[in-house]
All heavy atoms as a GROMACS GRO file, in nm:
protein
  565
    1MET      N    1  -0.802  -2.534  -0.702
    1MET     CA    2  -0.846  -2.400  -0.663
    1MET      C    3  -0.755  -2.340  -0.558
    1MET      O    4  -0.725  -2.220  -0.562
    1MET     CB    5  -0.986  -2.409  -0.616
    1MET     CG    6  -1.049  -2.276  -0.589
    1MET     SD    7  -1.076  -2.191  -0.744
    1MET     CE    8  -1.188  -2.065  -0.694
    2ALA      N    9  -0.709  -2.427  -0.468
    2ALA     CA   10  -0.620  -2.375  -0.359
    2ALA      C   11  -0.483  -2.335  -0.416
    2ALA      O   12  -0.431  -2.234  -0.370
    2ALA     CB   13  -0.601  -2.485  -0.256
    3LEU      N   14  -0.434  -2.403  -0.513
    3LEU     CA   15  -0.308  -2.366  -0.577
    3LEU      C   16  -0.317  -2.233  -0.648
    3LEU      O   17  -0.230  -2.146  -0.640
    3LEU     CB   18  -0.263  -2.475  -0.674
    3LEU     CG   19  -0.128  -2.448  -0.744
    3LEU    CD1   20  -0.018  -2.440  -0.645
    3LEU    CD2   21  -0.103  -2.554  -0.849
    4ALA      N   22  -0.429  -2.208  -0.719
    4ALA     CA   23  -0.447  -2.085  -0.787
    4ALA      C   24  -0.457  -1.970  -0.690
    4ALA      O   25  -0.404  -1.862  -0.709
    4ALA     CB   26  -0.575  -2.089  -0.872
    5ALA      N   27  -0.525  -1.993  -0.576
    5ALA     CA   28  -0.538  -1.888  -0.472
    5ALA      C   29  -0.400  -1.857  -0.408
    5ALA      O   30  -0.373  -1.740  -0.382
    5ALA     CB   31  -0.637  -1.931  -0.366
    6LYS      N   32  -0.318  -1.959  -0.390
    6LYS     CA   33  -0.184  -1.941  -0.335
    6LYS      C   34  -0.098  -1.858  -0.427
    6LYS      O   35  -0.023  -1.772  -0.387
    6LYS     CB   36  -0.121  -2.072  -0.298
    6LYS     CG   37  -0.179  -2.141  -0.181
    6LYS     CD   38  -0.110  -2.270  -0.156
    6LYS     CE   39  -0.176  -2.348  -0.041
    6LYS     NZ   40  -0.116  -2.477  -0.018
    7ILE      N   41  -0.106  -1.888  -0.558
    7ILE     CA   42  -0.026  -1.814  -0.660
    7ILE      C   43  -0.075  -1.673  -0.664
    7ILE      O   44   0.007  -1.579  -0.671
    7ILE     CB   45  -0.036  -1.886  -0.795
    7ILE    CG1   46   0.036  -2.020  -0.790
    7ILE    CG2   47   0.022  -1.799  -0.905
    7ILE    CD1   48   0.015  -2.109  -0.910
    8PHE      N   49  -0.203  -1.651  -0.663
    8PHE     CA   50  -0.263  -1.517  -0.666
    8PHE      C   51  -0.218  -1.439  -0.542
    8PHE      O   52  -0.188  -1.320  -0.547
    8PHE     CB   53  -0.412  -1.522  -0.676
    8PHE     CG   54  -0.475  -1.388  -0.696
    8PHE    CD1   55  -0.459  -1.312  -0.812
    8PHE    CD2   56  -0.557  -1.338  -0.597
    8PHE    CE1   57  -0.520  -1.192  -0.829
    8PHE    CE2   58  -0.617  -1.212  -0.607
    8PHE     CZ   59  -0.601  -1.140  -0.726
    9LEU      N   60  -0.213  -1.510  -0.423
    9LEU     CA   61  -0.173  -1.442  -0.302
    9LEU      C   62  -0.024  -1.398  -0.311
    9LEU      O   63   0.011  -1.292  -0.262
    9LEU     CB   64  -0.193  -1.539  -0.182
    9LEU     CG   65  -0.152  -1.490  -0.045
    9LEU    CD1   66  -0.237  -1.369  -0.008
    9LEU    CD2   67  -0.165  -1.599   0.058
   10ALA      N   68   0.057  -1.483  -0.371
   10ALA     CA   69   0.201  -1.448  -0.385
   10ALA      C   70   0.217  -1.328  -0.475
   10ALA      O   71   0.296  -1.236  -0.446
   10ALA     CB   72   0.278  -1.568  -0.440
   11VAL      N   73   0.140  -1.321  -0.583
   11VAL     CA   74   0.149  -1.206  -0.678
   11VAL      C   75   0.097  -1.080  -0.606
   11VAL      O   76   0.160  -0.975  -0.619
   11VAL     CB   77   0.070  -1.237  -0.806
   11VAL    CG1   78   0.055  -1.113  -0.893
   11VAL    CG2   79   0.135  -1.351  -0.880
   12ILE      N   80  -0.012  -1.088  -0.537
   12ILE     CA   81  -0.065  -0.972  -0.463
   12ILE      C   82   0.034  -0.928  -0.359
   12ILE      O   83   0.051  -0.802  -0.341
   12ILE     CB   84  -0.200  -1.003  -0.402
   12ILE    CG1   85  -0.304  -1.025  -0.514
   12ILE    CG2   86  -0.247  -0.898  -0.307
   12ILE    CD1   87  -0.329  -0.902  -0.596
   13SER      N   88   0.098  -1.017  -0.292
   13SER     CA   89   0.194  -0.983  -0.187
   13SER      C   90   0.312  -0.904  -0.244
   13SER      O   91   0.354  -0.800  -0.192
   13SER     CB   92   0.247  -1.102  -0.112
   13SER     OG   93   0.145  -1.177  -0.056
   14ILE      N   94   0.360  -0.951  -0.357
   14ILE     CA   95   0.473  -0.884  -0.423
   14ILE      C   96   0.432  -0.742  -0.470
   14ILE      O   97   0.504  -0.643  -0.456
   14ILE     CB   98   0.532  -0.969  -0.535
   14ILE    CG1   99   0.598  -1.095  -0.480
   14ILE    CG2  100   0.628  -0.888  -0.622
   14ILE    CD1  101   0.636  -1.193  -0.579
   15CYS      N  102   0.312  -0.735  -0.530
   15CYS     CA  103   0.261  -0.605  -0.575
   15CYS      C  104   0.244  -0.508  -0.460
   15CYS      O  105   0.276  -0.390  -0.471
   15CYS     CB  106   0.132  -0.624  -0.650
   15CYS     SG  107   0.147  -0.707  -0.811
   16LEU      N  108   0.191  -0.556  -0.347
   16LEU     CA  109   0.172  -0.471  -0.231
   16LEU      C  110   0.308  -0.421  -0.175
   16LEU      O  111   0.319  -0.306  -0.145
   16LEU     CB  112   0.097  -0.549  -0.123
   16LEU     CG  113   0.060  -0.475   0.006
   16LEU    CD1  114  -0.032  -0.358  -0.029
   16LEU    CD2  115  -0.010  -0.569   0.102
   17ILE      N  116   0.408  -0.507  -0.171
   17ILE     CA  117   0.537  -0.466  -0.124
   17ILE      C  118   0.596  -0.360  -0.214
   17ILE      O  119   0.653  -0.260  -0.170
   17ILE     CB  120   0.633  -0.589  -0.114
   17ILE    CG1  121   0.588  -0.673   0.004
   17ILE    CG2  122   0.777  -0.544  -0.093
   17ILE    CD1  123   0.652  -0.814   0.004
   18VAL      N  124   0.586  -0.377  -0.346
   18VAL     CA  125   0.645  -0.286  -0.443
   18VAL      C  126   0.574  -0.149  -0.434
   18VAL      O  127   0.638  -0.044  -0.433
   18VAL     CB  128   0.635  -0.340  -0.585
   18VAL    CG1  129   0.668  -0.237  -0.691
   18VAL    CG2  130   0.729  -0.461  -0.603
   19VAL      N  131   0.440  -0.148  -0.424
   19VAL     CA  132   0.367  -0.023  -0.415
   19VAL      C  133   0.399   0.050  -0.288
   19VAL      O  134   0.419   0.175  -0.290
   19VAL     CB  135   0.216  -0.048  -0.430
   19VAL    CG1  136   0.133   0.074  -0.396
   19VAL    CG2  137   0.179  -0.094  -0.566
   20ILE      N  138   0.417  -0.020  -0.181
   20ILE     CA  139   0.450   0.050  -0.052
   20ILE      C  140   0.591   0.106  -0.062
   20ILE      O  141   0.617   0.218  -0.014
   20ILE     CB  142   0.433  -0.052   0.064
   20ILE    CG1  143   0.286  -0.082   0.088
   20ILE    CG2  144   0.500   0.006   0.188
   20ILE    CD1  145   0.260  -0.185   0.191
   21LEU      N  146   0.683   0.033  -0.120
   21LEU     CA  147   0.822   0.083  -0.128
   21LEU      C  148   0.836   0.200  -0.226
   21LEU      O  149   0.923   0.282  -0.212
   21LEU     CB  150   0.912  -0.031  -0.168
   21LEU     CG  151   0.939  -0.136  -0.062
   21LEU    CD1  152   1.027  -0.245  -0.119
   21LEU    CD2  153   0.997  -0.075   0.063
   22MET      N  154   0.743   0.213  -0.319
   22MET     CA  155   0.748   0.321  -0.417
   22MET      C  156   0.698   0.454  -0.356
   22MET      O  157   0.727   0.564  -0.409
   22MET     CB  158   0.670   0.288  -0.539
   22MET     CG  159   0.737   0.186  -0.631
   22MET     SD  160   0.637   0.143  -0.770
   22MET     CE  161   0.614   0.300  -0.851
   23GLN      N  162   0.620   0.449  -0.247
   23GLN     CA  163   0.566   0.568  -0.189
   23GLN      C  164   0.675   0.653  -0.125
   23GLN      O  165   0.771   0.602  -0.066
   23GLN     CB  166   0.460   0.536  -0.089
   23GLN     CG  167   0.338   0.473  -0.147
   23GLN     CD  168   0.231   0.443  -0.043
   23GLN    OE1  169   0.244   0.476   0.072
   23GLN    NE2  170   0.123   0.377  -0.088
   24SER      N  171   0.656   0.782  -0.126
   24SER     CA  172   0.749   0.875  -0.061
   24SER      C  173   0.714   0.875   0.089
   24SER      O  174   0.603   0.855   0.130
   24SER     CB  175   0.741   1.014  -0.118
   24SER     OG  176   0.611   1.067  -0.095
   25SER      N  177   0.819   0.896   0.167
   25SER     CA  178   0.797   0.899   0.313
   25SER      C  179   0.722   1.024   0.354
   25SER      O  180   0.730   1.129   0.292
   25SER     CB  181   0.931   0.894   0.384
   25SER     OG  182   1.004   1.011   0.354
   26LYS      N  183   0.647   1.015   0.455
   26LYS     CA  184   0.559   1.125   0.506
   26LYS      C  185   0.642   1.222   0.586
   26LYS      O  186   0.606   1.341   0.600
   26LYS     CB  187   0.443   1.080   0.584
   26LYS     CG  188   0.352   0.984   0.503
   26LYS     CD  189   0.287   1.057   0.393
   26LYS     CE  190   0.197   0.959   0.312
   26LYS     NZ  191   0.164   1.008   0.187
   27SER      N  192   0.745   1.180   0.648
   27SER     CA  193   0.832   1.268   0.727
   27SER      C  194   0.980   1.233   0.708
   27SER      O  195   1.010   1.121   0.668
   27SER     CB  196   0.798   1.258   0.874
   27SER     OG  197   0.830   1.130   0.921
   28ALA      N  198   1.063   1.324   0.726
   28ALA     CA  199   1.210   1.306   0.707
   28ALA      C  200   1.280   1.314   0.842
   28ALA      O  201   1.361   1.398   0.867
   28ALA     CB  202   1.266   1.408   0.614
   29GLY      N  203   1.240   1.223   0.934
   29GLY     CA  204   1.302   1.223   1.065
   29GLY      C  205   1.262   1.336   1.152
   29GLY      O  206   1.145   1.377   1.153
   30LEU      N  207   1.355   1.393   1.226
   30LEU     CA  208   1.326   1.499   1.319
   30LEU      C  209   1.286   1.629   1.247
   30LEU      O  210   1.196   1.700   1.293
   30LEU     CB  211   1.447   1.526   1.411
   30LEU     CG  212   1.429   1.628   1.522
   30LEU    CD1  213   1.321   1.584   1.616
   30LEU    CD2  214   1.558   1.642   1.599
   31SER      N  215   1.348   1.656   1.136
   31SER     CA  216   1.313   1.778   1.060
   31SER      C  217   1.173   1.768   1.006
   31SER      O  218   1.098   1.868   0.993
   31SER     CB  219   1.409   1.806   0.950
   31SER     OG  220   1.406   1.700   0.854
   32GLY      N  221   1.124   1.647   0.975
   32GLY     CA  222   0.991   1.627   0.920
   32GLY      C  223   0.889   1.645   1.033
   32GLY      O  224   0.777   1.692   1.008
   33SER      N  225   0.925   1.613   1.156
   33SER     CA  226   0.828   1.626   1.264
   33SER      C  227   0.816   1.773   1.308
   33SER      O  228   0.711   1.816   1.353
   33SER     CB  229   0.871   1.540   1.383
   33SER     OG  230   0.992   1.588   1.438
   34ILE      N  231   0.926   1.849   1.293
   34ILE     CA  232   0.922   1.988   1.328
   34ILE      C  233   0.854   2.076   1.217
   34ILE      O  234   0.766   2.151   1.242
   34ILE     CB  235   1.060   2.044   1.360
   34ILE    CG1  236   1.118   1.973   1.487
   34ILE    CG2  237   1.062   2.192   1.382
   34ILE    CD1  238   1.260   2.002   1.512
   35GLY      N  239   0.898   2.057   1.097
   35GLY     CA  240   0.849   2.139   0.986
   35GLY      C  241   0.743   2.069   0.905
   35GLY      O  242   0.704   2.120   0.802
   36GLY      N  243   0.696   1.955   0.945
   36GLY     CA  244   0.602   1.879   0.868
   36GLY      C  245   0.466   1.944   0.858
   36GLY      O  246   0.391   1.920   0.762
   37GLY      N  247   0.428   2.024   0.957
   37GLY     CA  248   0.295   2.092   0.952
   37GLY      C  249   0.281   2.187   0.836
   37GLY      O  250   0.176   2.193   0.777
   38ALA      N  251   0.392   2.256   0.806
   38ALA     CA  252   0.385   2.351   0.694
   38ALA      C  253   0.368   2.279   0.559
   38ALA      O  254   0.303   2.322   0.473
   38ALA     CB  255   0.508   2.438   0.694
   39GLU      N  256   0.437   2.160   0.550
   39GLU     CA  257   0.424   2.082   0.427
   39GLU      C  258   0.284   2.031   0.410
   39GLU      O  259   0.228   2.027   0.294
   39GLU     CB  260   0.524   1.969   0.427
   39GLU     CG  261   0.528   1.889   0.298
   39GLU     CD  262   0.628   1.782   0.296
   39GLU    OE1  263   0.735   1.796   0.357
   39GLU    OE2  264   0.597   1.676   0.240
   40GLN      N  265   0.216   1.992   0.517
   40GLN     CA  266   0.083   1.941   0.506
   40GLN      C  267  -0.012   2.056   0.469
   40GLN      O  268  -0.109   2.034   0.397
   40GLN     CB  269   0.036   1.879   0.637
   40GLN     CG  270   0.099   1.745   0.664
   40GLN     CD  271   0.052   1.690   0.794
   40GLN    OE1  272  -0.008   1.757   0.873
   40GLN    NE2  273   0.079   1.560   0.815
   41LEU      N  274   0.015   2.173   0.518
   41LEU     CA  275  -0.075   2.284   0.492
   41LEU      C  276  -0.055   2.341   0.351
   41LEU      O  277  -0.154   2.368   0.285
   41LEU     CB  278  -0.047   2.400   0.596
   41LEU     CG  279  -0.138   2.518   0.595
   41LEU    CD1  280  -0.278   2.474   0.617
   41LEU    CD2  281  -0.090   2.619   0.692
   42PHE      N  282   0.069   2.350   0.307
   42PHE     CA  283   0.093   2.416   0.180
   42PHE      C  284   0.125   2.319   0.065
   42PHE      O  285   0.130   2.360  -0.051
   42PHE     CB  286   0.209   2.519   0.190
   42PHE     CG  287   0.180   2.625   0.292
   42PHE    CD1  288   0.252   2.640   0.404
   42PHE    CD2  289   0.080   2.715   0.265
   42PHE    CE1  290   0.224   2.735   0.501
   42PHE    CE2  291   0.050   2.816   0.359
   42PHE     CZ  292   0.124   2.827   0.471
   43GLY      N  293   0.156   2.192   0.092
   43GLY     CA  294   0.194   2.097  -0.005
   43GLY      C  295   0.087   2.007  -0.057
   43GLY      O  296   0.104   1.888  -0.067
   44LYS      N  297  -0.028   2.058  -0.083
   44LYS     CA  298  -0.144   1.973  -0.125
   44LYS      C  299  -0.142   1.938  -0.269
   44LYS      O  300  -0.208   1.844  -0.312
   44LYS     CB  301  -0.274   2.047  -0.092
   44LYS     CG  302  -0.291   2.078   0.053
   44LYS     CD  303  -0.410   2.010   0.104
   44LYS     CE  304  -0.430   2.051   0.250
   44LYS     NZ  305  -0.482   1.953   0.328
   45ALA      N  306  -0.061   2.004  -0.354
   45ALA     CA  307  -0.063   1.976  -0.496
   45ALA      C  308   0.004   1.839  -0.523
   45ALA      O  309  -0.035   1.771  -0.620
   45ALA     CB  310   0.017   2.082  -0.573
   46LYS      N  311   0.092   1.796  -0.440
   46LYS     CA  312   0.157   1.667  -0.458
   46LYS      C  313   0.057   1.554  -0.434
   46LYS      O  314   0.074   1.446  -0.491
   46LYS     CB  315   0.278   1.657  -0.360
   46LYS     CG  316   0.365   1.537  -0.387
   46LYS     CD  317   0.483   1.543  -0.293
   46LYS     CE  318   0.574   1.430  -0.318
   46LYS     NZ  319   0.685   1.425  -0.224
   47ALA      N  320  -0.044   1.575  -0.355
   47ALA     CA  321  -0.139   1.467  -0.322
   47ALA      C  322  -0.224   1.432  -0.441
   47ALA      O  323  -0.294   1.331  -0.435
   47ALA     CB  324  -0.225   1.516  -0.208
   48ARG      N  325  -0.227   1.512  -0.543
   48ARG     CA  326  -0.312   1.481  -0.661
   48ARG      C  327  -0.239   1.398  -0.766
   48ARG      O  328  -0.304   1.349  -0.854
   48ARG     CB  329  -0.357   1.614  -0.724
   48ARG     CG  330  -0.463   1.684  -0.647
   48ARG     CD  331  -0.514   1.803  -0.719
   48ARG     NE  332  -0.481   1.919  -0.635
   48ARG     CZ  333  -0.436   2.035  -0.677
   48ARG    NH1  334  -0.418   2.053  -0.805
   48ARG    NH2  335  -0.409   2.131  -0.594
   49GLY      N  336  -0.110   1.379  -0.748
   49GLY     CA  337  -0.032   1.314  -0.852
   49GLY      C  338  -0.011   1.166  -0.823
   49GLY      O  339  -0.104   1.090  -0.792
   50ILE      N  340   0.115   1.130  -0.829
   50ILE     CA  341   0.153   0.990  -0.813
   50ILE      C  342   0.131   0.939  -0.675
   50ILE      O  343   0.096   0.820  -0.654
   50ILE     CB  344   0.301   0.969  -0.858
   50ILE    CG1  345   0.334   0.822  -0.868
   50ILE    CG2  346   0.394   1.038  -0.762
   50ILE    CD1  347   0.277   0.757  -0.989
   51ASP      N  348   0.136   1.022  -0.574
   51ASP     CA  349   0.115   0.980  -0.436
   51ASP      C  350  -0.028   0.934  -0.413
   51ASP      O  351  -0.052   0.837  -0.344
   51ASP     CB  352   0.150   1.088  -0.336
   51ASP     CG  353   0.297   1.108  -0.322
   51ASP    OD1  354   0.378   1.014  -0.361
   51ASP    OD2  355   0.342   1.213  -0.274
   52ALA      N  356  -0.120   1.002  -0.475
   52ALA     CA  357  -0.260   0.962  -0.464
   52ALA      C  358  -0.286   0.830  -0.534
   52ALA      O  359  -0.360   0.746  -0.480
   52ALA     CB  360  -0.352   1.072  -0.520
   53LEU      N  361  -0.226   0.811  -0.648
   53LEU     CA  362  -0.242   0.686  -0.720
   53LEU      C  363  -0.183   0.571  -0.637
   53LEU      O  364  -0.243   0.464  -0.628
   53LEU     CB  365  -0.175   0.695  -0.854
   53LEU     CG  366  -0.169   0.567  -0.938
   53LEU    CD1  367  -0.311   0.526  -0.980
   53LEU    CD2  368  -0.080   0.584  -1.058
   54LEU      N  369  -0.060   0.593  -0.585
   54LEU     CA  370   0.002   0.487  -0.504
   54LEU      C  371  -0.078   0.457  -0.378
   54LEU      O  372  -0.085   0.342  -0.333
   54LEU     CB  373   0.146   0.525  -0.469
   54LEU     CG  374   0.247   0.528  -0.584
   54LEU    CD1  375   0.380   0.580  -0.542
   54LEU    CD2  376   0.259   0.388  -0.646
   55GLN      N  377  -0.135   0.556  -0.320
   55GLN     CA  378  -0.222   0.535  -0.202
   55GLN      C  379  -0.346   0.452  -0.234
   55GLN      O  380  -0.379   0.358  -0.162
   55GLN     CB  381  -0.261   0.667  -0.143
   55GLN     CG  382  -0.339   0.654  -0.010
   55GLN     CD  383  -0.372   0.788   0.053
   55GLN    OE1  384  -0.343   0.892  -0.007
   55GLN    NE2  385  -0.428   0.786   0.168
   56ARG      N  386  -0.406   0.483  -0.349
   56ARG     CA  387  -0.524   0.403  -0.392
   56ARG      C  388  -0.484   0.256  -0.424
   56ARG      O  389  -0.553   0.163  -0.388
   56ARG     CB  390  -0.588   0.466  -0.514
   56ARG     CG  391  -0.670   0.588  -0.481
   56ARG     CD  392  -0.746   0.634  -0.604
   56ARG     NE  393  -0.780   0.773  -0.589
   56ARG     CZ  394  -0.740   0.871  -0.668
   56ARG    NH1  395  -0.661   0.845  -0.767
   56ARG    NH2  396  -0.775   0.998  -0.644
   57LEU      N  397  -0.371   0.238  -0.493
   57LEU     CA  398  -0.321   0.111  -0.526
   57LEU      C  399  -0.291   0.028  -0.398
   57LEU      O  400  -0.316  -0.092  -0.390
   57LEU     CB  401  -0.202   0.113  -0.616
   57LEU     CG  402  -0.227   0.150  -0.761
   57LEU    CD1  403  -0.098   0.161  -0.838
   57LEU    CD2  404  -0.314   0.043  -0.828
   58THR      N  405  -0.235   0.095  -0.300
   58THR     CA  406  -0.201   0.028  -0.170
   58THR      C  407  -0.330  -0.023  -0.106
   58THR      O  408  -0.337  -0.135  -0.057
   58THR     CB  409  -0.126   0.124  -0.074
   58THR    OG1  410  -0.010   0.168  -0.139
   58THR    CG2  411  -0.094   0.060   0.052
   59THR      N  412  -0.436   0.060  -0.107
   59THR     CA  413  -0.560   0.022  -0.047
   59THR      C  414  -0.620  -0.097  -0.120
   59THR      O  415  -0.667  -0.198  -0.061
   59THR     CB  416  -0.658   0.139  -0.048
   59THR    OG1  417  -0.600   0.250   0.020
   59THR    CG2  418  -0.788   0.103   0.016
   60ILE      N  419  -0.619  -0.095  -0.256
   60ILE     CA  420  -0.674  -0.196  -0.334
   60ILE      C  421  -0.600  -0.332  -0.311
   60ILE      O  422  -0.654  -0.436  -0.289
   60ILE     CB  423  -0.676  -0.163  -0.482
   60ILE    CG1  424  -0.778  -0.049  -0.506
   60ILE    CG2  425  -0.707  -0.283  -0.574
   60ILE    CD1  426  -0.766   0.011  -0.643
   61PHE      N  427  -0.466  -0.324  -0.318
   61PHE     CA  428  -0.383  -0.448  -0.296
   61PHE      C  429  -0.396  -0.497  -0.156
   61PHE      O  430  -0.398  -0.620  -0.133
   61PHE     CB  431  -0.238  -0.420  -0.332
   61PHE     CG  432  -0.211  -0.413  -0.478
   61PHE    CD1  433  -0.128  -0.318  -0.529
   61PHE    CD2  434  -0.264  -0.505  -0.567
   61PHE    CE1  435  -0.100  -0.307  -0.667
   61PHE    CE2  436  -0.239  -0.500  -0.704
   61PHE     CZ  437  -0.156  -0.402  -0.752
   62ALA      N  438  -0.412  -0.412  -0.056
   62ALA     CA  439  -0.431  -0.458   0.082
   62ALA      C  440  -0.565  -0.532   0.098
   62ALA      O  441  -0.568  -0.639   0.164
   62ALA     CB  442  -0.423  -0.338   0.178
   63ILE      N  443  -0.670  -0.481   0.037
   63ILE     CA  444  -0.800  -0.548   0.045
   63ILE      C  445  -0.790  -0.680  -0.025
   63ILE      O  446  -0.845  -0.784   0.024
   63ILE     CB  447  -0.909  -0.457  -0.013
   63ILE    CG1  448  -0.930  -0.339   0.079
   63ILE    CG2  449  -1.041  -0.534  -0.035
   63ILE    CD1  450  -1.019  -0.233   0.021
   64LEU      N  451  -0.731  -0.682  -0.147
   64LEU     CA  452  -0.719  -0.814  -0.215
   64LEU      C  453  -0.634  -0.911  -0.137
   64LEU      O  454  -0.664  -1.032  -0.139
   64LEU     CB  455  -0.651  -0.787  -0.354
   64LEU     CG  456  -0.742  -0.726  -0.461
   64LEU    CD1  457  -0.661  -0.691  -0.587
   64LEU    CD2  458  -0.855  -0.824  -0.497
   65PHE      N  459  -0.530  -0.863  -0.071
   65PHE     CA  460  -0.446  -0.950   0.012
   65PHE      C  461  -0.525  -1.012   0.123
   65PHE      O  462  -0.517  -1.134   0.146
   65PHE     CB  463  -0.327  -0.871   0.067
   65PHE     CG  464  -0.239  -0.949   0.158
   65PHE    CD1  465  -0.145  -1.039   0.108
   65PHE    CD2  466  -0.248  -0.936   0.298
   65PHE    CE1  467  -0.064  -1.110   0.189
   65PHE    CE2  468  -0.169  -1.009   0.380
   65PHE     CZ  469  -0.076  -1.096   0.325
   66ILE      N  470  -0.605  -0.935   0.194
   66ILE     CA  471  -0.682  -0.983   0.304
   66ILE      C  472  -0.787  -1.085   0.258
   66ILE      O  473  -0.802  -1.194   0.315
   66ILE     CB  474  -0.749  -0.868   0.382
   66ILE    CG1  475  -0.644  -0.789   0.454
   66ILE    CG2  476  -0.856  -0.920   0.481
   66ILE    CD1  477  -0.696  -0.655   0.509
   67VAL      N  478  -0.856  -1.054   0.148
   67VAL     CA  479  -0.960  -1.146   0.094
   67VAL      C  480  -0.899  -1.279   0.048
   67VAL      O  481  -0.946  -1.386   0.074
   67VAL     CB  482  -1.039  -1.076  -0.016
   67VAL    CG1  483  -1.128  -1.178  -0.090
   67VAL    CG2  484  -1.122  -0.964   0.040
   68THR      N  485  -0.784  -1.268  -0.022
   68THR     CA  486  -0.716  -1.384  -0.075
   68THR      C  487  -0.660  -1.471   0.039
   68THR      O  488  -0.666  -1.594   0.035
   68THR     CB  489  -0.600  -1.347  -0.169
   68THR    OG1  490  -0.657  -1.258  -0.267
   68THR    CG2  491  -0.545  -1.470  -0.237
   69THR      N  492  -0.608  -1.405   0.145
   69THR     CA  493  -0.559  -1.484   0.260
   69THR      C  494  -0.672  -1.557   0.331
   69THR      O  495  -0.656  -1.674   0.367
   69THR     CB  496  -0.493  -1.384   0.362
   69THR    OG1  497  -0.388  -1.313   0.293
   69THR    CG2  498  -0.431  -1.457   0.479
   70LEU      N  499  -0.789  -1.494   0.343
   70LEU     CA  500  -0.903  -1.565   0.400
   70LEU      C  501  -0.948  -1.684   0.314
   70LEU      O  502  -0.981  -1.789   0.365
   70LEU     CB  503  -1.017  -1.468   0.419
   70LEU     CG  504  -0.995  -1.360   0.530
   70LEU    CD1  505  -1.110  -1.259   0.529
   70LEU    CD2  506  -0.984  -1.424   0.663
   71LEU      N  507  -0.944  -1.664   0.182
   71LEU     CA  508  -0.982  -1.773   0.092
   71LEU      C  509  -0.883  -1.887   0.098
   71LEU      O  510  -0.923  -2.005   0.105
   71LEU     CB  511  -0.988  -1.723  -0.050
   71LEU     CG  512  -1.112  -1.637  -0.086
   71LEU    CD1  513  -1.104  -1.588  -0.228
   71LEU    CD2  514  -1.235  -1.718  -0.073
   72VAL      N  515  -0.751  -1.855   0.105
   72VAL     CA  516  -0.649  -1.964   0.117
   72VAL      C  517  -0.669  -2.039   0.253
   72VAL      O  518  -0.659  -2.159   0.257
   72VAL     CB  519  -0.507  -1.906   0.105
   72VAL    CG1  520  -0.404  -2.008   0.148
   72VAL    CG2  521  -0.484  -1.862  -0.040
   73GLY      N  522  -0.696  -1.962   0.361
   73GLY     CA  523  -0.721  -2.025   0.483
   73GLY      C  524  -0.842  -2.113   0.483
   73GLY      O  525  -0.847  -2.223   0.545
   74TYR      N  526  -0.946  -2.075   0.412
   74TYR     CA  527  -1.067  -2.157   0.400
   74TYR      C  528  -1.041  -2.284   0.322
   74TYR      O  529  -1.087  -2.392   0.356
   74TYR     CB  530  -1.173  -2.076   0.332
   74TYR     CG  531  -1.305  -2.156   0.307
   74TYR    CD1  532  -1.387  -2.180   0.416
   74TYR    CD2  533  -1.337  -2.200   0.182
   74TYR    CE1  534  -1.506  -2.254   0.397
   74TYR    CE2  535  -1.456  -2.270   0.163
   74TYR     CZ  536  -1.538  -2.299   0.267
   74TYR     OH  537  -1.654  -2.371   0.247
   75PHE      N  538  -0.961  -2.274   0.210
   75PHE     CA  539  -0.937  -2.391   0.128
   75PHE      C  540  -0.841  -2.489   0.197
   75PHE      O  541  -0.854  -2.608   0.179
   75PHE     CB  542  -0.873  -2.350  -0.007
   75PHE     CG  543  -0.971  -2.287  -0.102
   75PHE    CD1  544  -0.938  -2.170  -0.169
   75PHE    CD2  545  -1.093  -2.337  -0.119
   75PHE    CE1  546  -1.029  -2.111  -0.258
   75PHE    CE2  547  -1.186  -2.284  -0.206
   75PHE     CZ  548  -1.150  -2.167  -0.278
   76ILE      N  549  -0.752  -2.440   0.280
   76ILE     CA  550  -0.661  -2.530   0.349
   76ILE      C  551  -0.734  -2.611   0.460
   76ILE      O  552  -0.708  -2.726   0.483
   76ILE     CB  553  -0.541  -2.450   0.408
   76ILE    CG1  554  -0.453  -2.405   0.293
   76ILE    CG2  555  -0.464  -2.536   0.510
   76ILE    CD1  556  -0.335  -2.323   0.336
   77LYS      N  557  -0.832  -2.543   0.519
   77LYS     CA  558  -0.911  -2.613   0.626
   77LYS      C  559  -0.994  -2.722   0.564
   77LYS      O  560  -0.995  -2.829   0.584
   77LYS     CB  561  -1.001  -2.509   0.696
   77LYS     CG  562  -1.083  -2.563   0.807
   77LYS     CD  563  -1.170  -2.462   0.863
   77LYS     CE  564  -1.303  -2.463   0.795
   77LYS     NZ  565  -1.407  -2.393   0.856
   0.00000   0.00000   0.00000
């Protein structure tokens, strides 16, 4: 059971890394901090597409990662 949990943890870790790297950045350096308020106010259509899906997947994979890490820690003890 511990081996299966470790393999599942490795797969979840890789999925979490990939999903995080696929997300677009929220700001583009100094120009994003100065003009970022307008994008948040007027750029809401982008939040319904792929960014919303990636955000949900990130949350799901993060929760699975935490639960699996706790299970692996329990099995090792």
